[in-house]
C-alpha positions as CSV (number, residue, x, y, z in Angstrom):
1,M,-57.4,14.2,-10.6
2,D,-60.1,15.5,-8.3
3,A,-61.4,19.0,-9.2
4,T,-60.9,20.2,-5.6
5,V,-57.2,19.2,-5.7
6,R,-56.7,21.0,-9.0
7,F,-58.3,24.1,-7.5
8,V,-56.2,24.0,-4.4
9,L,-53.0,23.5,-6.4
10,S,-53.9,26.4,-8.7
11,L,-54.1,28.7,-5.7
12,S,-50.3,28.4,-5.4
13,I,-50.2,31.5,-7.6
14,G,-51.2,33.3,-4.4
15,F,-47.7,33.2,-3.1
16,A,-46.5,35.4,-5.9
17,V,-49.4,37.7,-5.3
18,I,-48.6,38.1,-1.6
19,I,-44.9,38.7,-2.3
20,G,-45.8,41.2,-5.0
21,I,-48.2,43.1,-2.7
22,V,-45.7,43.3,0.1
23,R,-42.9,44.5,-2.2
24,Y,-45.2,46.7,-4.4
25,R,-43.8,50.1,-3.3
26,K,-40.2,48.9,-3.7
27,I,-40.1,47.0,-7.0
28,D,-39.1,48.4,-10.4
29,P,-42.4,49.9,-11.9
30,S,-41.6,48.1,-15.2
31,Y,-42.6,44.9,-13.5
32,Y,-46.0,46.2,-12.4
33,P,-47.8,44.4,-15.2
34,F,-46.4,41.1,-13.9
35,L,-48.0,41.7,-10.5
36,Y,-51.3,42.5,-12.2
37,I,-51.0,39.3,-14.1
38,V,-50.6,37.0,-11.1
39,T,-53.3,38.9,-9.2
40,I,-55.8,38.6,-11.9
41,S,-54.9,34.9,-12.4
42,F,-55.5,34.3,-8.7
43,L,-58.9,36.1,-8.8
44,M,-59.8,34.2,-12.0
45,E,-59.1,30.8,-10.3
46,L,-61.5,31.8,-7.5
47,L,-64.1,33.1,-9.9
48,V,-64.1,30.0,-12.1
49,H,-64.4,27.8,-9.1
50,L,-67.4,29.8,-7.8
51,F,-69.0,29.7,-11.2
52,T,-68.4,25.9,-11.3
53,L,-70.2,25.5,-8.0
54,Y,-72.9,28.0,-8.2
55,G,-73.0,29.5,-11.7
56,T,-73.4,28.3,-15.2
57,Q,-71.1,27.1,-18.0
58,K,-71.9,30.3,-19.9
59,M,-70.5,32.4,-17.1
60,I,-67.3,30.5,-17.1
61,I,-66.9,30.7,-20.9
62,V,-67.5,34.5,-20.9
63,S,-65.0,35.0,-18.1
64,V,-62.3,32.9,-19.8
65,H,-62.9,34.9,-23.1
66,L,-62.4,38.2,-21.4
67,Y,-59.5,37.0,-19.2
68,S,-57.6,35.6,-22.2
69,F,-57.3,39.0,-23.9
70,I,-56.6,40.9,-20.6
71,E,-53.8,38.5,-19.8
72,F,-52.3,38.8,-23.3
73,Y,-52.5,42.6,-23.0
74,L,-50.7,42.6,-19.7
75,F,-48.0,40.3,-20.8
76,T,-47.4,42.4,-24.0
77,W,-47.2,45.5,-21.8
78,L,-44.6,43.7,-19.6
79,F,-42.5,42.7,-22.6
80,H,-42.8,46.3,-23.9
81,N,-41.5,47.6,-20.6
82,W,-38.5,45.2,-20.9
83,G,-37.6,46.7,-24.3
84,L,-38.6,43.8,-26.5
85,F,-40.1,46.2,-29.1
86,N,-37.1,48.5,-28.8
87,R,-39.2,50.9,-26.7
88,R,-41.3,51.7,-29.8
89,K,-44.8,52.5,-28.6
90,D,-46.3,52.2,-32.1
91,I,-45.2,48.5,-32.3
92,F,-46.7,47.8,-28.9
93,L,-50.0,49.5,-29.8
94,A,-50.1,47.8,-33.2
95,T,-49.6,44.4,-31.5
96,I,-52.4,45.1,-29.0
97,G,-54.7,46.4,-31.8
98,V,-54.2,43.4,-34.1
99,S,-54.7,40.9,-31.2
100,F,-57.9,42.7,-30.1
101,I,-59.3,42.5,-33.7
102,V,-58.4,38.7,-33.9
103,W,-59.9,38.1,-30.4
104,A,-63.1,40.0,-31.2
105,L,-63.6,38.2,-34.5
106,L,-63.1,34.8,-33.0
107,S,-65.0,35.5,-29.8
108,F,-68.0,37.3,-31.2
109,F,-68.5,36.1,-34.8
110,I,-67.1,32.5,-34.8
111,H,-67.5,31.2,-31.3
112,G,-70.2,33.7,-30.2
113,F,-69.3,33.2,-26.5
114,Q,-71.0,29.8,-26.8
115,E,-67.8,27.8,-26.4
116,L,-64.2,28.4,-25.3
117,N,-62.1,30.3,-27.9
118,Y,-59.5,27.6,-28.3
119,S,-58.1,29.2,-31.5
120,F,-57.2,32.4,-29.7
121,L,-55.9,30.6,-26.7
122,I,-53.5,28.6,-28.8
123,L,-52.6,31.6,-31.0
124,Y,-51.7,33.9,-28.1
125,S,-49.8,31.1,-26.3
126,F,-47.6,30.8,-29.4
127,V,-47.0,34.5,-29.4
128,L,-46.1,34.7,-25.7
129,I,-43.7,31.8,-26.2
130,F,-42.1,33.7,-29.1
131,F,-41.9,36.8,-27.0
132,S,-40.2,34.9,-24.1
133,V,-37.7,33.2,-26.3
134,S,-36.8,36.5,-27.9
135,S,-36.4,38.1,-24.5
136,I,-34.1,35.3,-23.3
137,N,-32.0,35.7,-26.4
138,K,-31.6,39.4,-25.6
139,M,-30.8,38.7,-22.0
140,V,-28.0,36.3,-23.0
141,V,-26.4,38.9,-25.2
142,H,-26.9,42.1,-23.2
143,E,-27.2,41.2,-19.5
144,R,-24.7,39.8,-17.0
145,G,-25.0,38.0,-13.7
146,N,-26.5,34.8,-12.4
147,I,-29.4,34.1,-14.8
148,L,-31.2,32.0,-12.2
149,R,-31.6,35.1,-10.1
150,N,-32.8,37.1,-13.1
151,P,-36.6,37.7,-12.7
152,K,-37.0,38.2,-16.5
153,F,-35.5,34.8,-17.2
154,L,-37.6,33.1,-14.5
155,I,-40.8,34.7,-15.8
156,C,-40.0,33.8,-19.5
157,L,-39.1,30.3,-18.5
158,G,-42.4,30.0,-16.7
159,I,-44.3,31.2,-19.7
160,I,-42.5,28.7,-22.0
161,I,-43.2,25.8,-19.7
162,F,-46.8,26.6,-19.0
163,Y,-48.0,27.6,-22.4
164,T,-46.3,24.7,-24.2
165,F,-48.5,22.3,-22.3
166,F,-51.4,24.7,-22.5
167,I,-51.2,24.5,-26.3
168,M,-51.2,20.7,-26.2
169,V,-54.2,20.6,-24.0
170,N,-56.3,23.1,-26.0
171,A,-55.3,21.6,-29.3
172,T,-57.1,18.4,-28.4
173,Y,-60.4,20.3,-28.4
174,L,-60.0,21.8,-31.9
175,S,-62.3,20.2,-34.4
176,V,-59.5,19.4,-36.9
177,F,-57.9,17.1,-34.3
178,K,-61.2,15.6,-33.2
179,Q,-62.0,14.6,-36.7
180,N,-58.6,13.2,-37.7
181,L,-57.3,11.8,-34.4
182,N,-58.8,9.3,-32.1
183,I,-58.1,11.3,-28.9
184,S,-59.2,9.3,-25.9
185,R,-60.6,10.8,-22.7
186,I,-57.7,9.1,-20.8
187,F,-55.1,10.8,-23.0
188,R,-56.8,14.2,-22.6
189,G,-57.1,13.6,-18.8
190,N,-53.3,12.8,-18.6
191,L,-52.6,16.1,-20.5
192,H,-54.7,18.0,-18.0
193,K,-52.7,16.4,-15.1
194,I,-49.4,17.4,-16.7
195,N,-50.8,20.9,-17.2
196,V,-51.8,21.1,-13.5
197,Y,-48.3,20.1,-12.3
198,S,-46.6,22.4,-14.9
199,N,-48.8,25.2,-13.5
200,L,-47.7,24.4,-10.0
201,L,-44.0,24.6,-11.1
202,V,-44.6,27.9,-13.0
203,N,-46.4,29.4,-10.0
204,F,-43.3,28.6,-7.9
205,L,-41.0,30.2,-10.6
206,Y,-43.3,33.3,-10.5
207,A,-43.0,33.6,-6.7
208,V,-39.2,33.3,-6.9
209,A,-39.2,35.9,-9.7
210,M,-41.2,38.2,-7.6
211,I,-38.6,38.0,-4.8
212,W,-35.7,38.8,-7.3
213,I,-37.4,41.8,-9.0
214,P,-35.0,44.7,-8.5
215,R,-35.8,47.7,-6.4
216,K,-37.0,50.9,-8.1
217,Q,-34.2,53.4,-8.7
218,N,-34.4,56.7,-6.9
219,F,-33.0,59.6,-8.9
220,T,-31.8,62.7,-7.3
221,I,-31.5,66.1,-9.1
222,P,-28.0,67.6,-8.8
223,F,-27.6,71.2,-7.9
């Protein structure tokens, strides 16, 4: 698939950004991290494309390293707002702290910002999928209504779809697979194509989820 086509399709995340900006003052504040996620994702797509055309590979690698941790932090913040950690701030902070240590060790001491941190990308993808499955289980038990109009479900479904293929793509670049499996360039290219189309589907789910985010509740103080 042509790089320009991939870039144009990736910009479909912009629909969620536009809807989120229009509804920003009306939506439940617990979903603010989600708006930040789609906005940063959109900006990241633009940045990587510019670096590909006018920058260096080093600039792309550093950007992806930083973006990976920021995205994980925002998603964890979102799940914390949804009550995944039972509203316990200590668990939320511990999760962020451990993930930062792992990210720093892999980024600075193992990869040294010389190559993409595939280990962390795969690890945090597994964690986000686990968070999403756990959230869906809690939704099934505690929430009522049409699940297809539930923004939490749509966001979690999008995470599961995208990061499942994301793991498959990044796993092919790990040395353990390179040494033990004869992974052809055609096979890797097909995985990239699937990942592009899954990303397009997920961006659509995110846009729909942004539409269904509930309004913020206005509380009045009784006399």
